[in-house]
Legacy VTK file of the C-alpha trace (Angstrom):
# vtk DataFile Version 3.0
C-alpha trace
ASCII
DATASET POLYDATA
POINTS 229 float
154.403 -154.742 -11.450
155.012 -155.538 -7.136
156.507 -152.851 -6.281
157.783 -153.887 -2.722
159.915 -157.155 -1.070
160.559 -158.142 1.914
163.803 -159.675 3.192
165.289 -161.322 6.235
168.522 -159.910 8.090
169.497 -163.039 9.564
172.989 -161.452 10.851
173.964 -157.865 11.042
177.860 -158.791 10.687
176.901 -159.705 6.988
178.013 -157.126 4.439
175.136 -158.054 2.039
171.471 -158.562 1.921
170.012 -161.041 -0.405
166.575 -160.053 -1.907
164.138 -161.528 -4.696
165.895 -161.762 -7.827
162.679 -162.004 -9.758
161.693 -158.436 -7.878
164.829 -156.872 -9.006
164.706 -157.853 -12.670
161.360 -156.694 -12.905
162.171 -153.198 -11.559
165.472 -152.656 -12.865
165.426 -155.050 -16.104
168.290 -157.036 -17.272
170.668 -154.825 -16.425
170.109 -154.590 -12.809
173.920 -156.132 -11.658
176.077 -153.420 -10.462
173.236 -150.691 -10.273
173.828 -147.699 -7.391
170.474 -147.070 -5.876
169.808 -145.115 -2.795
168.001 -146.335 0.130
165.924 -143.658 2.110
164.310 -144.239 5.662
161.837 -142.754 7.588
164.498 -140.747 9.624
165.952 -139.105 7.120
168.811 -140.659 6.582
170.191 -142.230 3.182
172.886 -144.598 2.087
174.276 -145.277 -1.114
174.554 -149.384 -2.204
174.504 -151.644 -4.876
173.030 -154.552 -6.679
175.122 -157.411 -7.514
174.800 -160.913 -8.547
176.180 -163.158 -5.778
176.322 -167.029 -6.522
173.405 -166.620 -8.636
171.529 -164.397 -6.132
170.894 -161.191 -6.182
172.323 -158.940 -3.180
172.223 -155.594 -1.902
175.891 -154.543 -0.634
178.746 -152.022 -1.125
177.381 -149.949 1.559
174.718 -152.035 3.167
177.197 -152.477 6.257
176.277 -148.806 6.777
172.397 -149.189 6.605
172.682 -152.037 9.579
175.020 -149.880 11.553
173.157 -146.678 11.551
169.265 -148.213 11.795
171.307 -150.527 14.583
169.530 -153.386 13.315
169.150 -156.662 15.430
169.898 -160.285 14.118
166.657 -161.711 12.597
164.963 -158.474 11.342
162.571 -158.540 8.849
163.117 -155.843 6.391
160.403 -154.340 3.538
161.614 -152.583 1.100
159.734 -150.427 -1.109
160.321 -149.081 -4.966
160.343 -145.407 -4.914
159.162 -143.306 -8.135
162.840 -142.907 -8.560
163.688 -146.127 -8.678
165.316 -145.626 -5.407
164.195 -147.767 -2.173
162.370 -147.109 0.952
163.053 -149.193 4.091
161.169 -150.495 7.064
162.698 -152.059 9.592
160.203 -154.859 11.784
162.067 -155.616 14.992
160.097 -158.151 17.075
157.931 -158.490 13.924
156.707 -154.514 14.341
157.572 -151.396 12.977
155.399 -148.246 13.870
151.615 -149.364 13.328
152.533 -152.332 11.221
153.522 -156.094 12.361
154.208 -159.105 10.347
153.438 -162.663 10.766
154.166 -165.793 9.291
151.167 -167.984 8.065
152.028 -171.215 9.287
149.255 -174.293 10.537
147.279 -173.842 7.727
144.624 -175.340 8.530
143.838 -173.263 11.869
143.671 -170.212 9.348
144.318 -167.801 12.229
146.482 -164.403 12.463
148.499 -164.168 15.819
149.213 -160.581 17.241
152.575 -160.007 18.654
152.046 -159.069 22.310
154.189 -155.935 22.049
152.265 -154.714 19.050
149.344 -154.804 21.459
150.998 -153.184 24.627
152.480 -150.627 21.719
149.042 -149.582 19.583
146.362 -149.925 22.008
147.577 -148.691 25.213
144.846 -146.616 26.024
142.194 -148.127 23.627
140.736 -151.384 24.540
141.389 -154.408 22.504
138.067 -155.007 20.354
136.698 -158.373 19.694
135.835 -157.725 16.236
138.052 -156.217 13.607
138.098 -155.013 10.022
140.723 -156.639 7.637
141.039 -154.107 4.679
142.554 -156.096 1.151
141.976 -154.923 -2.356
139.113 -152.327 -1.792
136.922 -154.672 0.171
136.614 -155.697 3.998
136.487 -159.369 5.553
135.293 -158.944 9.628
137.119 -160.967 11.865
136.869 -162.099 15.454
139.728 -161.724 18.632
140.270 -164.575 21.069
142.637 -164.052 23.713
144.690 -167.559 24.098
148.176 -168.711 25.665
148.418 -164.804 26.677
148.146 -163.653 22.680
145.610 -162.103 21.196
144.611 -164.188 18.089
142.284 -163.475 15.153
140.096 -166.693 14.568
136.766 -166.111 13.558
136.413 -165.092 9.888
140.056 -165.858 9.438
138.873 -169.276 7.483
137.015 -166.617 5.030
139.444 -164.540 4.483
142.445 -166.970 3.518
140.150 -168.792 1.207
138.972 -165.590 -0.516
142.566 -164.136 -0.884
144.170 -167.355 -1.843
146.515 -166.766 1.096
148.794 -169.871 1.191
151.078 -171.539 4.065
154.386 -169.517 4.691
153.130 -166.367 3.123
154.176 -163.026 4.661
151.053 -161.159 6.468
151.789 -157.631 6.965
148.850 -155.797 8.526
149.262 -151.954 9.448
146.808 -150.100 11.787
144.127 -147.799 9.755
142.207 -147.313 12.383
141.019 -148.790 15.927
139.117 -151.169 14.338
140.492 -151.908 10.978
143.982 -153.173 9.588
145.221 -153.160 5.867
146.540 -155.959 4.491
149.440 -156.886 2.087
150.431 -160.514 1.585
154.176 -161.567 0.368
155.015 -164.874 -1.270
158.446 -165.602 -1.728
159.238 -162.537 -0.583
157.305 -160.487 -2.939
154.024 -158.317 -2.969
151.449 -160.232 -4.614
148.326 -158.630 -6.222
145.522 -160.387 -4.518
143.310 -162.950 -6.522
139.614 -161.527 -6.852
138.099 -164.460 -6.358
134.642 -164.563 -5.451
133.824 -164.373 -1.884
132.532 -167.546 -0.215
129.278 -167.561 0.759
129.840 -168.984 4.282
131.004 -166.150 7.237
133.352 -168.925 7.997
134.527 -171.990 5.960
136.345 -173.537 8.251
135.638 -174.138 12.505
138.180 -175.238 14.784
137.502 -176.477 18.126
139.192 -173.903 20.660
141.147 -176.743 22.056
143.004 -176.897 19.041
144.502 -173.732 19.187
145.660 -174.329 22.267
147.185 -178.016 21.632
148.002 -177.043 18.021
149.717 -173.207 18.125
153.290 -172.466 18.845
152.571 -168.912 18.912
156.466 -168.252 19.378
157.211 -169.716 15.842
154.365 -168.369 14.403
155.410 -165.238 14.516
159.859 -166.207 13.158
LINES 1 230
229 0 1 2 3 4 5 6 7 8 9 10 11 12 13 14 15 16 17 18 19 20 21 22 23 24 25 26 27 28 29 30 31 32 33 34 35 36 37 38 39 40 41 42 43 44 45 46 47 48 49 50 51 52 53 54 55 56 57 58 59 60 61 62 63 64 65 66 67 68 69 70 71 72 73 74 75 76 77 78 79 80 81 82 83 84 85 86 87 88 89 90 91 92 93 94 95 96 97 98 99 100 101 102 103 104 105 106 107 108 109 110 111 112 113 114 115 116 117 118 119 120 121 122 123 124 125 126 127 128 129 130 131 132 133 134 135 136 137 138 139 140 141 142 143 144 145 146 147 148 149 150 151 152 153 154 155 156 157 158 159 160 161 162 163 164 165 166 167 168 169 170 171 172 173 174 175 176 177 178 179 180 181 182 183 184 185 186 187 188 189 190 191 192 193 194 195 196 197 198 199 200 201 202 203 204 205 206 207 208 209 210 211 212 213 214 215 216 217 218 219 220 221 222 223 224 225 226 227 228
């Protein structure tokens, strides 16, 4: 059972946050409506909120405005909610797609199979360490090797990503969350329709790269601003 989901805070003025209803049902069962839970943040702050059904959607409300206000969240912030052992939730806030040493990116341009690293993330997490040419992506106890390129003023994980995408069954519009484990390794989590998925244990492909895209294709086809939003 997935223990985390992601949701988008589109407008800070909203009194509610829409979260995946299937995720909530799996965690809290059929009697999830009007349930009161606590949301905890790494800062030590906590807020009581309610789960309610509004127009067939599951929303977090009755106190949600306090979360937004106290964390000073801007519009279009991606939020990760992780269920704790006591069934309350912990919140992580990805402002400009970055939260601490983690970043998120939306998988678009399916044929390219690339991962764009936010430039601000590189500046924040690699200030004193050169960005390497090779990285490890860790998922489900396995490691995939990928390479970086500097394209249109962005660092992009390119060679090796087609194999990674195929082996893990990554699809268009999946949200990819990568967390820095050390200077050359990222842990990968995948969210589909807002819910963290259990990664496929597919037999790994034999080729190092199942699809090679000419370098010019990256320049012509990738809109780095939209792929991160």
